[in-house]
DSSP file (Angstrom, degrees, kcal/mol; ACC not computed):
  #  RESIDUE AA STRUCTURE BP1 BP2  ACC     N-H-->O    O-->H-N    N-H-->O    O-->H-N    TCO  KAPPA ALPHA  PHI   PSI    X-CA   Y-CA   Z-CA
    1    1 A X     >        0   0    0      0, 0.0     4,-1.7     0, 0.0     3,-0.3   0.000 360.0 360.0 360.0 -39.0    0.0   -0.1    0.0
    2    2 A X  H  >  +     0   0    0      1,-0.2     4,-2.3     2,-0.2     5,-0.2   0.899 360.0  54.1 -60.2 -40.2    2.9    2.3    0.7
    3    3 A X  H  > S+     0   0    0      1,-0.2     4,-1.7     2,-0.2    -1,-0.2   0.795 106.6  49.2 -65.5 -28.7    4.4    1.8   -2.7
    4    4 A X  H  > S+     0   0    0     -3,-0.3     4,-1.6     2,-0.2    -1,-0.2   0.842 109.2  53.5 -84.5 -24.9    1.1    2.7   -4.6
    5    5 A X  H  X S+     0   0    0     -4,-1.7     4,-2.6     2,-0.2    -2,-0.2   0.887 113.4  44.0 -72.0 -37.6    0.7    6.0   -2.5
    6    6 A X  H  X S+     0   0    0     -4,-2.3     4,-2.7     2,-0.2     5,-0.2   0.905 113.8  50.3 -72.3 -30.6    4.3    7.0   -3.5
    7    7 A X  H  X S+     0   0    0     -4,-1.7     4,-1.5    -5,-0.2    -2,-0.2   0.868 112.8  44.9 -65.9 -35.9    3.6    5.9   -7.0
    8    8 A X  H  X S+     0   0    0     -4,-1.6     4,-2.1     2,-0.2    -1,-0.2   0.882 112.7  52.1 -74.4 -43.2    0.4    8.0   -7.1
    9    9 A X  H  X S+     0   0    0     -4,-2.6     4,-2.7     1,-0.2    -2,-0.2   0.901 109.5  49.9 -63.2 -38.9    2.2   11.0   -5.5
   10   10 A X  H  X S+     0   0    0     -4,-2.7     4,-1.9     1,-0.2     5,-0.2   0.870 110.0  49.8 -72.7 -29.5    4.9   10.9   -8.0
   11   11 A X  H  X S+     0   0    0     -4,-1.5     4,-2.4     2,-0.2    -1,-0.2   0.895 111.4  50.3 -69.4 -36.6    2.4   10.8  -11.0
   12   12 A X  H  X S+     0   0    0     -4,-2.1     4,-2.8     2,-0.2    -2,-0.2   0.883 110.3  49.1 -65.1 -41.1    0.6   13.8   -9.5
   13   13 A X  H  X S+     0   0    0     -4,-2.7     4,-2.3     2,-0.2    -1,-0.2   0.839 113.9  45.1 -71.0 -28.8    3.8   15.7   -9.1
   14   14 A X  H  X S+     0   0    0     -4,-1.9     4,-2.9     2,-0.2     5,-0.2   0.944 113.9  49.4 -75.7 -38.7    4.9   15.0  -12.7
   15   15 A X  H  X S+     0   0    0     -4,-2.4     4,-2.2    -5,-0.2    -2,-0.2   0.945 113.9  48.0 -59.8 -43.9    1.3   15.8  -13.9
   16   16 A X  H  X S+     0   0    0     -4,-2.8     4,-2.7     1,-0.2    -1,-0.2   0.950 113.6  44.9 -59.0 -52.2    1.6   19.1  -11.9
   17   17 A X  H  X S+     0   0    0     -4,-2.3     4,-2.8     1,-0.2    -1,-0.2   0.870 111.9  53.5 -65.1 -35.3    5.0   20.0  -13.2
   18   18 A X  H  X S+     0   0    0     -4,-2.9     4,-2.4    -5,-0.2    -1,-0.2   0.935 111.8  45.7 -57.7 -46.4    3.8   19.2  -16.8
   19   19 A X  H  X S+     0   0    0     -4,-2.2     4,-2.1    -5,-0.2    -2,-0.2   0.883 109.9  52.9 -64.7 -43.0    0.8   21.5  -16.3
   20   20 A X  H  X S+     0   0    0     -4,-2.7     4,-2.7     2,-0.2     5,-0.2   0.921 109.5  49.2 -63.2 -46.0    3.0   24.3  -14.8
   21   21 A X  H  X S+     0   0    0     -4,-2.8     4,-2.0     1,-0.2    -2,-0.2   0.898 110.9  50.2 -62.6 -33.8    5.3   24.1  -18.0
   22   22 A X  H  X S+     0   0    0     -4,-2.4     4,-2.7     2,-0.2     5,-0.2   0.930 111.1  49.5 -60.8 -45.1    2.2   24.2  -20.3
   23   23 A X  H  X S+     0   0    0     -4,-2.1     4,-2.8     1,-0.2     5,-0.2   0.949 111.7  48.5 -66.0 -47.1    0.9   27.3  -18.4
   24   24 A X  H  X S+     0   0    0     -4,-2.7     4,-1.4     2,-0.2    -1,-0.2   0.852 112.3  48.4 -63.8 -37.9    4.4   29.0  -18.7
   25   25 A X  H  X S+     0   0    0     -4,-2.0     4,-2.1    -5,-0.2    -1,-0.2   0.895 113.0  48.6 -59.8 -43.8    4.5   28.2  -22.5
   26   26 A X  H  X S+     0   0    0     -4,-2.7     4,-2.7     1,-0.2    -2,-0.2   0.910 108.1  53.9 -68.2 -38.7    1.0   29.6  -23.0
   27   27 A X  H  X S+     0   0    0     -4,-2.8     4,-2.4     1,-0.2    -1,-0.2   0.890 109.8  47.6 -60.0 -39.7    1.9   32.7  -21.0
   28   28 A X  H  X S+     0   0    0     -4,-1.4     4,-2.3     2,-0.2    -1,-0.2   0.911 109.5  51.6 -72.6 -37.8    4.8   33.3  -23.3
   29   29 A X  H  X S+     0   0    0     -4,-2.1     4,-2.5     2,-0.2     5,-0.2   0.957 110.7  51.6 -60.9 -46.9    2.7   32.7  -26.5
   30   30 A X  H  X S+     0   0    0     -4,-2.7     4,-2.7     1,-0.2    -2,-0.2   0.929 108.8  48.7 -56.4 -50.2    0.2   35.3  -25.1
   31   31 A X  H  X S+     0   0    0     -4,-2.4     4,-2.5     1,-0.2    -1,-0.2   0.820 111.2  51.1 -59.0 -37.9    2.9   37.8  -24.4
   32   32 A X  H  X S+     0   0    0     -4,-2.3     4,-1.3     2,-0.2    -1,-0.2   0.881 110.3  47.7 -61.9 -36.6    4.2   37.3  -28.0
   33   33 A X  H  X S+     0   0    0     -4,-2.5     4,-1.1     2,-0.2    -2,-0.2   0.918 113.2  49.2 -75.2 -41.7    0.9   37.8  -29.5
   34   34 A X  H  < S+     0   0    0     -4,-2.7     3,-0.3    -5,-0.2    -2,-0.2   0.910 112.7  48.1 -53.5 -49.1    0.4   41.0  -27.3
   35   35 A X  H >< S+     0   0    0     -4,-2.5     3,-0.5     1,-0.2    -1,-0.2   0.750 110.1  50.3 -64.5 -27.0    3.7   42.4  -28.3
   36   36 A X  H 3< S+     0   0    0     -4,-1.3    -1,-0.2     1,-0.2    -2,-0.2   0.668 110.6  50.5 -86.7 -19.8    3.2   41.7  -31.9
   37   37 A X  T 3< S+     0   0    0     -4,-1.1    -1,-0.2    -3,-0.3    -2,-0.1  -0.282  77.8 165.2-109.2  43.1   -0.2   43.5  -31.9
   38   38 A X    <   -     0   0    0     -3,-0.5     2,-0.6     1,-0.1    -3,-0.1  -0.411  38.2-121.8 -63.9 139.8    0.9   46.7  -30.1
   39   39 A X        -     0   0    0      1,-0.1    -1,-0.1    -2,-0.1     2,-0.1  -0.753  19.6-123.7 -90.4 117.9   -1.7   49.4  -30.4
   40   40 A X     >  -     0   0    0     -2,-0.6     4,-2.3     1,-0.2     5,-0.2  -0.307  14.2-135.4 -55.7 130.9   -0.5   52.6  -32.1
   41   41 A X  H  > S+     0   0    0      1,-0.2     4,-2.3     2,-0.2    -1,-0.2   0.870 106.9  57.4 -58.0 -31.8   -1.2   55.6  -29.7
   42   42 A X  H  > S+     0   0    0      1,-0.2     4,-2.7     2,-0.2    -1,-0.2   0.913 106.0  49.7 -68.2 -42.3   -2.6   57.5  -32.8
   43   43 A X  H  > S+     0   0    0      2,-0.2     4,-2.5     1,-0.2     5,-0.3   0.946 107.9  52.1 -57.2 -47.5   -5.1   54.7  -33.4
   44   44 A X  H  X S+     0   0    0     -4,-2.3     4,-1.8     1,-0.2    -2,-0.2   0.912 111.8  48.1 -61.5 -41.5   -6.2   54.8  -29.7
   45   45 A X  H  X S+     0   0    0     -4,-2.3     4,-2.0    -5,-0.2    -1,-0.2   0.901 111.1  50.8 -59.3 -42.0   -6.7   58.6  -30.1
   46   46 A X  H  X S+     0   0    0     -4,-2.7     4,-1.5     2,-0.2    -2,-0.2   0.767 107.9  50.6 -75.1 -31.6   -8.6   58.2  -33.2
   47   47 A X  H  X S+     0   0    0     -4,-2.5     4,-2.4     2,-0.2    -1,-0.2   0.830 108.8  53.0 -67.6 -35.3  -10.9   55.6  -31.7
   48   48 A X  H  X S+     0   0    0     -4,-1.8     4,-2.2    -5,-0.3    -2,-0.2   0.929 110.9  46.8 -65.0 -42.2  -11.6   58.0  -28.8
   49   49 A X  H  X S+     0   0    0     -4,-2.0     4,-3.0     2,-0.2    -1,-0.2   0.868 110.9  51.9 -70.5 -36.1  -12.5   60.7  -31.2
   50   50 A X  H  X S+     0   0    0     -4,-1.5     4,-1.7     1,-0.2    -2,-0.2   0.918 109.1  50.4 -67.3 -36.5  -14.7   58.4  -33.2
   51   51 A X  H  X S+     0   0    0     -4,-2.4     4,-1.5     2,-0.2     3,-0.2   0.934 112.3  47.4 -59.1 -47.3  -16.5   57.3  -30.0
   52   52 A X  H  X S+     0   0    0     -4,-2.2     4,-2.7     1,-0.2     3,-0.4   0.947 112.7  49.9 -61.8 -46.7  -17.1   61.0  -29.1
   53   53 A X  H  X S+     0   0    0     -4,-3.0     4,-2.3     1,-0.2    -1,-0.2   0.790 107.9  50.7 -61.8 -28.0  -18.3   61.7  -32.5
   54   54 A X  H  X S+     0   0    0     -4,-1.7     4,-1.5    -3,-0.2    -1,-0.2   0.812 110.0  51.6 -77.5 -29.0  -20.7   58.9  -32.6
   55   55 A X  H  X S+     0   0    0     -4,-1.5     4,-2.1    -3,-0.4    -2,-0.2   0.874 110.9  48.5 -72.1 -39.5  -22.1   60.1  -29.2
   56   56 A X  H  X S+     0   0    0     -4,-2.7     4,-3.3     2,-0.2     5,-0.3   0.917 109.8  52.4 -60.9 -42.1  -22.5   63.7  -30.7
   57   57 A X  H  X S+     0   0    0     -4,-2.3     4,-2.6     1,-0.2     5,-0.2   0.929 110.9  45.5 -62.2 -40.8  -24.2   62.2  -33.8
   58   58 A X  H  X S+     0   0    0     -4,-1.5     4,-1.8     2,-0.2    -1,-0.2   0.896 114.3  49.8 -68.0 -40.1  -26.7   60.3  -31.6
   59   59 A X  H  X S+     0   0    0     -4,-2.1     4,-2.3     2,-0.2    -2,-0.2   0.951 113.5  46.5 -66.4 -47.6  -27.3   63.5  -29.4
   60   60 A X  H  X S+     0   0    0     -4,-3.3     4,-2.4     1,-0.2    -2,-0.2   0.885 108.9  54.4 -67.6 -38.4  -27.8   65.7  -32.6
   61   61 A X  H  X S+     0   0    0     -4,-2.6     4,-2.2    -5,-0.3    -1,-0.2   0.877 108.8  48.5 -61.5 -40.6  -30.2   63.2  -34.2
   62   62 A X  H  X S+     0   0    0     -4,-1.8     4,-2.1    -5,-0.2    -2,-0.2   0.934 112.1  49.2 -59.2 -45.4  -32.4   63.2  -31.1
   63   63 A X  H  X S+     0   0    0     -4,-2.3     4,-2.4     2,-0.2    -2,-0.2   0.892 111.0  48.8 -63.2 -39.3  -32.3   67.0  -31.1
   64   64 A X  H  X S+     0   0    0     -4,-2.4     4,-2.5     2,-0.2     5,-0.2   0.922 111.8  50.9 -61.8 -45.1  -33.3   67.1  -34.9
   65   65 A X  H  X S+     0   0    0     -4,-2.2     4,-2.2     2,-0.2    -2,-0.2   0.927 109.2  50.6 -60.4 -44.0  -36.1   64.6  -34.2
   66   66 A X  H  X S+     0   0    0     -4,-2.1     4,-1.9     1,-0.2    -2,-0.2   0.948 112.5  45.6 -60.1 -54.7  -37.4   66.7  -31.3
   67   67 A X  H  X S+     0   0    0     -4,-2.4     4,-2.5     1,-0.2    -1,-0.2   0.873 110.2  53.9 -62.8 -37.8  -37.4   69.9  -33.5
   68   68 A X  H  X S+     0   0    0     -4,-2.5     4,-2.5     2,-0.2    -1,-0.2   0.892 108.2  50.4 -69.3 -36.3  -39.1   68.1  -36.4
   69   69 A X  H  X S+     0   0    0     -4,-2.2     4,-0.9     2,-0.2    -1,-0.2   0.861 111.9  49.6 -67.8 -33.3  -42.0   67.0  -33.9
   70   70 A X  H  X S+     0   0    0     -4,-1.9     4,-2.7    -5,-0.2     3,-0.4   0.926 112.5  45.6 -69.7 -43.5  -42.3   70.5  -32.8
   71   71 A X  H  X S+     0   0    0     -4,-2.5     4,-2.8     1,-0.2     5,-0.2   0.893 107.8  56.6 -68.8 -37.0  -42.5   71.8  -36.3
   72   72 A X  H  X S+     0   0    0     -4,-2.5     4,-0.5     2,-0.2    -1,-0.2   0.782 114.0  41.1 -67.2 -24.4  -44.9   69.2  -37.4
   73   73 A X  H  X S+     0   0    0     -4,-0.9     4,-0.8    -3,-0.4    -2,-0.2   0.940 119.6  42.5 -85.8 -50.8  -47.3   70.3  -34.6
   74   74 A X  H  X S+     0   0    0     -4,-2.7     4,-1.8     1,-0.2    -2,-0.2   0.724 102.7  63.8 -68.1 -30.8  -46.8   73.9  -35.0
   75   75 A X  H  X S+     0   0    0     -4,-2.8     4,-2.9    -5,-0.2     5,-0.3   0.956  98.4  53.2 -68.1 -49.6  -46.8   74.3  -38.8
   76   76 A X  H  X S+     0   0    0     -4,-0.5     4,-2.3    -5,-0.2    -1,-0.2   0.874 111.8  47.3 -56.2 -38.3  -50.4   73.2  -39.4
   77   77 A X  H  X S+     0   0    0     -4,-0.8     4,-2.0     2,-0.2    -1,-0.2   0.900 113.5  47.8 -64.5 -42.8  -51.7   75.7  -36.9
   78   78 A X  H  X S+     0   0    0     -4,-1.8     4,-1.8     2,-0.2    -2,-0.2   0.917 115.3  43.4 -64.8 -41.5  -49.7   78.5  -38.3
   79   79 A X  H  X S+     0   0    0     -4,-2.9     4,-2.1     2,-0.2    -2,-0.2   0.872 109.6  55.7 -71.0 -38.3  -50.6   77.8  -41.8
   80   80 A X  H  X S+     0   0    0     -4,-2.3     4,-1.6    -5,-0.3    -1,-0.2   0.836 108.1  51.4 -56.6 -38.1  -54.3   77.3  -41.0
   81   81 A X  H  X S+     0   0    0     -4,-2.0     4,-1.8     2,-0.2    -2,-0.2   0.911 108.4  50.7 -67.0 -40.4  -54.1   80.8  -39.4
   82   82 A X  H  X S+     0   0    0     -4,-1.8     4,-2.0     1,-0.2    -2,-0.2   0.915 112.8  45.3 -66.0 -41.6  -52.6   82.3  -42.5
   83   83 A X  H  X S+     0   0    0     -4,-2.1     4,-2.3     2,-0.2    -1,-0.2   0.844 109.8  54.2 -72.6 -32.5  -55.3   80.8  -44.8
   84   84 A X  H  X S+     0   0    0     -4,-1.6     4,-2.5     2,-0.2    -1,-0.2   0.889 109.1  50.4 -69.9 -34.9  -58.1   81.9  -42.4
   85   85 A X  H  X S+     0   0    0     -4,-1.8     4,-1.9     2,-0.2     5,-0.3   0.981 111.3  46.8 -63.4 -59.1  -56.7   85.4  -42.6
   86   86 A X  H  X S+     0   0    0     -4,-2.0     4,-2.0     1,-0.2    -2,-0.2   0.886 115.1  46.8 -53.4 -50.5  -56.6   85.4  -46.5
   87   87 A X  H  X S+     0   0    0     -4,-2.3     4,-2.8     1,-0.2    -1,-0.2   0.918 110.9  51.8 -63.8 -45.9  -60.2   83.9  -46.7
   88   88 A X  H  < S+     0   0    0     -4,-2.5    -1,-0.2     1,-0.2    -2,-0.2   0.805 110.9  46.0 -67.6 -25.1  -61.6   86.3  -44.3
   89   89 A X  H  < S+     0   0    0     -4,-1.9     3,-0.5    -5,-0.2    -1,-0.2   0.836 116.3  45.5 -84.0 -29.4  -60.2   89.3  -46.0
   90   90 A X  H  < S+     0   0    0     -4,-2.0     2,-0.3     1,-0.3    -2,-0.2   0.854 131.0  23.8 -77.0 -28.5  -61.4   88.0  -49.4
   91   91 A X    ><  +     0   0    0     -4,-2.8     3,-1.4    -5,-0.2    -1,-0.3  -0.670  69.9 172.3-131.5  80.0  -64.8   87.1  -48.0
   92   92 A X  T 3  S+     0   0    0     -3,-0.5    -1,-0.1    -2,-0.3    -4,-0.1   0.740  80.6  50.3 -58.1 -25.3  -65.5   89.2  -44.9
   93   93 A X  T 3  S+     0   0    0      2,-0.0     2,-0.5     0, 0.0    -1,-0.2   0.421  95.5  89.3 -98.9   2.5  -69.0   88.0  -44.5
   94   94 A X    <   -     0   0    0     -3,-1.4     2,-0.8    -7,-0.2    -3,-0.1  -0.848  64.0-148.4-100.8 127.7  -68.2   84.3  -44.7
   95   95 A X        -     0   0    0     -2,-0.5    22,-0.4    22,-0.2     2,-0.3  -0.837  26.5-164.5 -93.9 112.7  -67.3   82.1  -41.8
   96   96 A X        -     0   0    0     -2,-0.8     2,-0.6    20,-0.1    20,-0.2  -0.665  18.3-140.9-102.9 149.8  -64.9   79.5  -43.2
   97   97 A X  E     -A  115   0A   0     18,-2.4    18,-2.2    -2,-0.3     2,-0.5  -0.952  25.0-171.7-109.2 114.6  -63.9   76.3  -41.7
   98   98 A X  E     +A  114   0A   0     -2,-0.6     2,-0.4    16,-0.2    16,-0.2  -0.932   7.7 179.8-118.2 131.8  -60.2   75.8  -42.4
   99   99 A X  E     -A  113   0A   0     14,-2.9    14,-3.0    -2,-0.5     2,-0.4  -0.991   1.7-178.9-132.3 126.4  -58.3   72.5  -41.6
  100  100 A X  E     +A  112   0A   0     -2,-0.4     2,-0.3    12,-0.2    12,-0.2  -0.995  19.5 143.7-130.9 126.7  -54.6   71.9  -42.3
  101  101 A X  E     -A  111   0A   0     10,-2.2    10,-3.7    -2,-0.4     2,-0.1  -0.927  55.0 -67.7-153.3 173.4  -53.0   68.6  -41.5
  102  102 A X  E     -A  110   0A   0     -2,-0.3     2,-0.4     8,-0.3     8,-0.3  -0.436  53.2-119.9 -66.1 135.1  -50.3   66.0  -42.7
  103  103 A X    >   -     0   0    0      6,-2.6     3,-1.2     3,-0.3     6,-0.3  -0.646  35.5-111.1 -78.0 136.1  -51.4   64.4  -46.0
  104  104 A X  T 3  S+     0   0    0     -2,-0.4    -1,-0.1     1,-0.2     3,-0.1  -0.468  93.2  11.9 -68.5 131.4  -51.6   60.7  -45.4
  105  105 A X  T 3  S+     0   0    0     -2,-0.2     2,-0.5     1,-0.1    -1,-0.2   0.342 106.9  89.9  86.7  -7.1  -49.0   58.5  -47.1
  106  106 A X  S X  S-     0   0    0     -3,-1.2     3,-1.3     3,-0.1     2,-0.3  -0.946  72.5-135.5-131.9 115.9  -46.8   61.3  -48.2
  107  107 A X  T 3  S+     0   0    0     -2,-0.5     3,-0.1     1,-0.3    30,-0.1  -0.506  87.7   9.8 -71.0 124.6  -44.0   62.4  -45.9
  108  108 A X  T 3  S+     0   0    0      1,-0.3    27,-0.9    -2,-0.3     2,-0.3   0.403  99.3 123.7  91.4  -2.0  -43.6   66.2  -45.5
  109  109 A X  E <   - B   0 134A   0     -3,-1.3    -6,-2.6    -6,-0.3    -1,-0.3  -0.714  43.2-161.2 -95.6 141.4  -46.9   66.9  -47.4
  110  110 A X  E     -AB 102 133A   0     23,-2.1    23,-2.0    -2,-0.3     2,-0.5  -0.831   5.1-149.6-113.6 157.8  -49.7   69.0  -45.9
  111  111 A X  E     -AB 101 132A   0    -10,-3.7   -10,-2.2    -2,-0.3     2,-0.5  -0.991   6.1-161.8-128.9 135.6  -53.2   69.1  -46.9
  112  112 A X  E     -AB 100 131A   0     19,-2.3    19,-1.8    -2,-0.5     2,-0.4  -0.943   4.9-172.3-116.1 127.6  -55.5   72.1  -46.5
  113  113 A X  E     +AB  99 130A   0    -14,-3.0   -14,-2.9    -2,-0.5     2,-0.4  -0.986   4.4 179.8-117.9 131.9  -59.3   71.9  -46.6
  114  114 A X  E     +AB  98 129A   0     15,-1.9    15,-2.5    -2,-0.4     2,-0.4  -0.990   3.9 174.1-134.4 116.2  -61.4   75.0  -46.6
  115  115 A X  E     +AB  97 128A   0    -18,-2.2   -18,-2.4    -2,-0.4     2,-0.3  -0.986   9.8 146.9-126.1 140.8  -65.2   74.9  -46.7
  116  116 A X  E     - B   0 127A   0     11,-1.5    11,-1.9    -2,-0.4     2,-0.4  -0.973  41.1-110.4-159.6 168.6  -67.6   77.6  -46.5
  117  117 A X  E     - B   0 126A   0    -22,-0.4     2,-0.4    -2,-0.3     9,-0.2  -0.860  32.5-176.1-108.9 140.9  -71.1   78.9  -47.7
  118  118 A X  E     + B   0 125A   0      7,-1.6     7,-1.2    -2,-0.4     2,-0.2  -0.999  35.3  39.6-138.7 130.7  -71.4   81.7  -50.0
  119  119 A X  S    S-     0   0    0     -2,-0.4     5,-0.2     5,-0.2    -2,-0.0  -0.725  83.4 -46.4 128.6-175.6  -74.3   83.6  -51.5
  120  120 A X        -     0   0    0      3,-0.4     5,-0.1    -2,-0.2    -2,-0.1  -0.208  58.3 -97.9 -85.4-174.8  -77.6   84.8  -50.5
  121  121 A X  S >  S+     0   0    0      1,-0.2     3,-0.5     2,-0.1    -1,-0.1   0.845 122.2  49.3 -71.1 -39.2  -80.2   83.0  -48.5
  122  122 A X  T 3  S+     0   0    0      1,-0.3     2,-0.5     0, 0.0    -1,-0.2   0.885 121.1  33.9 -69.7 -38.7  -82.2   82.0  -51.6
  123  123 A X  T 3  S+     0   0    0      2,-0.0     2,-0.5     0, 0.0    -3,-0.4  -0.611  77.7 162.8-120.0  72.1  -79.1   80.6  -53.5
  124  124 A X    <   +     0   0    0     -3,-0.5     2,-0.3    -2,-0.5    -5,-0.2  -0.759   9.9 170.8 -95.3 123.0  -76.9   79.2  -50.8
  125  125 A X  E     -B  118   0A   0     -7,-1.2    -7,-1.6    -2,-0.5     2,-0.3  -0.992  30.1-119.4-138.1 153.8  -74.2   76.8  -52.2
  126  126 A X  E     -B  117   0A   0     -2,-0.3     2,-0.5    -9,-0.2    -9,-0.2  -0.643  18.7-163.7 -93.6 139.6  -71.3   75.1  -50.7
  127  127 A X  E     +B  116   0A   0    -11,-1.9   -11,-1.5    -2,-0.3     2,-0.5  -0.981  10.9 179.8-119.1 121.8  -67.8   75.7  -51.9
  128  128 A X  E     -B  115   0A   0     -2,-0.5     2,-0.4   -13,-0.2   -13,-0.2  -0.975   0.9-178.1-128.9 123.6  -65.1   73.2  -50.9
  129  129 A X  E     -B  114   0A   0    -15,-2.5   -15,-1.9    -2,-0.5     2,-0.4  -0.973   5.8-172.8-123.3 141.0  -61.4   73.4  -51.9
  130  130 A X  E     -B  113   0A   0     -2,-0.4     2,-0.4   -17,-0.2   -17,-0.2  -0.998   3.1-176.6-132.8 133.7  -58.5   71.1  -51.2
  131  131 A X  E     -B  112   0A   0    -19,-1.8   -19,-2.3    -2,-0.4     2,-0.5  -0.979  16.8-147.3-125.7 139.3  -54.9   71.7  -52.0
  132  132 A X  E     -B  111   0A   0     -2,-0.4     2,-0.5   -21,-0.2   -21,-0.2  -0.895  19.4-163.8-100.7 129.7  -51.9   69.4  -51.4
  133  133 A X  E     -B  110   0A   0    -23,-2.0   -23,-2.1    -2,-0.5     2,-0.7  -0.956  10.7-153.6-113.1 126.8  -48.8   71.3  -50.7
  134  134 A X  E     +B  109   0A   0     -2,-0.5     2,-0.3   -25,-0.2   -25,-0.2  -0.921  25.4 175.1-101.5 120.6  -45.3   69.8  -50.9
  135  135 A X        -     0   0    0    -27,-0.9     2,-0.2    -2,-0.7    -2,-0.0  -0.917  37.2-100.0-122.9 145.4  -43.1   71.7  -48.6
  136  136 A X              0   0    0     -2,-0.3   -28,-0.1     1,-0.2    -2,-0.0  -0.458 360.0 360.0 -72.2 146.6  -39.5   71.1  -47.7
  137  137 A X              0   0    0     -2,-0.2    -1,-0.2   -30,-0.1   -29,-0.1   0.520 360.0 360.0 -85.9 360.0  -39.1   69.2  -44.4
């Protein structure tokens, strides 16, 4: 029984030493690879600048989208007021209903609908006009 314990201990010692040699060999290979792939300081600076620019782009795109949504909300009201002013100057005795909104299916287009009654009481007729406007976004 003593001989088998010594034999097992010697085998374990030999295995451990072999494993340690393999670890040392692998560490040297890793160091060689790391040394062969040295990062140029200029590349590191450029990567840092690139990351900063990507952040700025994302921030600016968010700001642009926010401004576009503001303009999309404010423009129809502004444009509707202008059309209302023109119609009320052309037809001061007419109460016109003006609606301005985005044209469905066309990005950046607006549709204006204007309906009003014109004429005397005996000959009352409806006039409805619709115009699609293509405006730069």
